[in-house]
N, C-alpha and C positions, 0 to 999 in steps of 0.2 A: 502492500499499499506505499502509494506517495505523501509525499508533506502536503502538496494540494486536495489529499483525497479523502483526510483526516483533519484539513481547516471545512470543507466544505460539508463535512458531515456532523461535523461539532455547528458551522453556522447554519445547515440544516435547522437542524434540534433548535439550536438560538430563535429562529425564525417561526416557526414552529411550533413552540411554548410559548415566545409572542403572541402570537395567533390567537392561545386556546387560554392567556390570561388573562385580554385583551391590552394589550400594552403594544403599545406603538411601535412598528417595523423600526422608523427612523431617531427614537430613543435607545431602543438593542443594538443597531448599527454603531451607533458615539461611544456608548458605552463599549460595544469591544476593542470599538477604535482604541482610544483613551486606555484599555488595554495593554495592546498591544503597543504604542507608543510608552508608554508602564513596562514592560518590558523589555523594551529595545534597548528603552535607558537604562539599565544596569546594565549594559556591556557593550552600547553604541556611545558617543558622543553625540551633544545633544544639535552640532552641526551636520552629521552624517547621516545624525533623522530627521535633522527639518529637511536636506539633501531627495532624503529615500519620499519624504509625503510628499516635497516639491515633484521628484518626477514624475509621481504617482497620478497629481492633480493636475500636469503640466497634460498628459500624454491620457487623461479619462474617459475622449470623445472617442468611441468604437469605430467612425466613422472616419477621421481621422487619420490620412495617412502619417505614416515617423518621417523624421526627417532624413531617416537613412535608408530610405524605402527609394526604388526604383521606381519612375512611373509603366 
């Protein structure tokens, strides 16, 4: 099982539990993101975590091509 499979299984379970308990999906996602950032900060610098988050934010549009992609 890959790391992505493990993460996806737990994320799906969190979203299912949010639905059954009446929690807002966005609040649960925000809480999960806060946990991920806190875990990153245990072993990575603030600048490194910021760079990771900026990369994800800059490339979150699924319809946009990456700068290094050929036309």
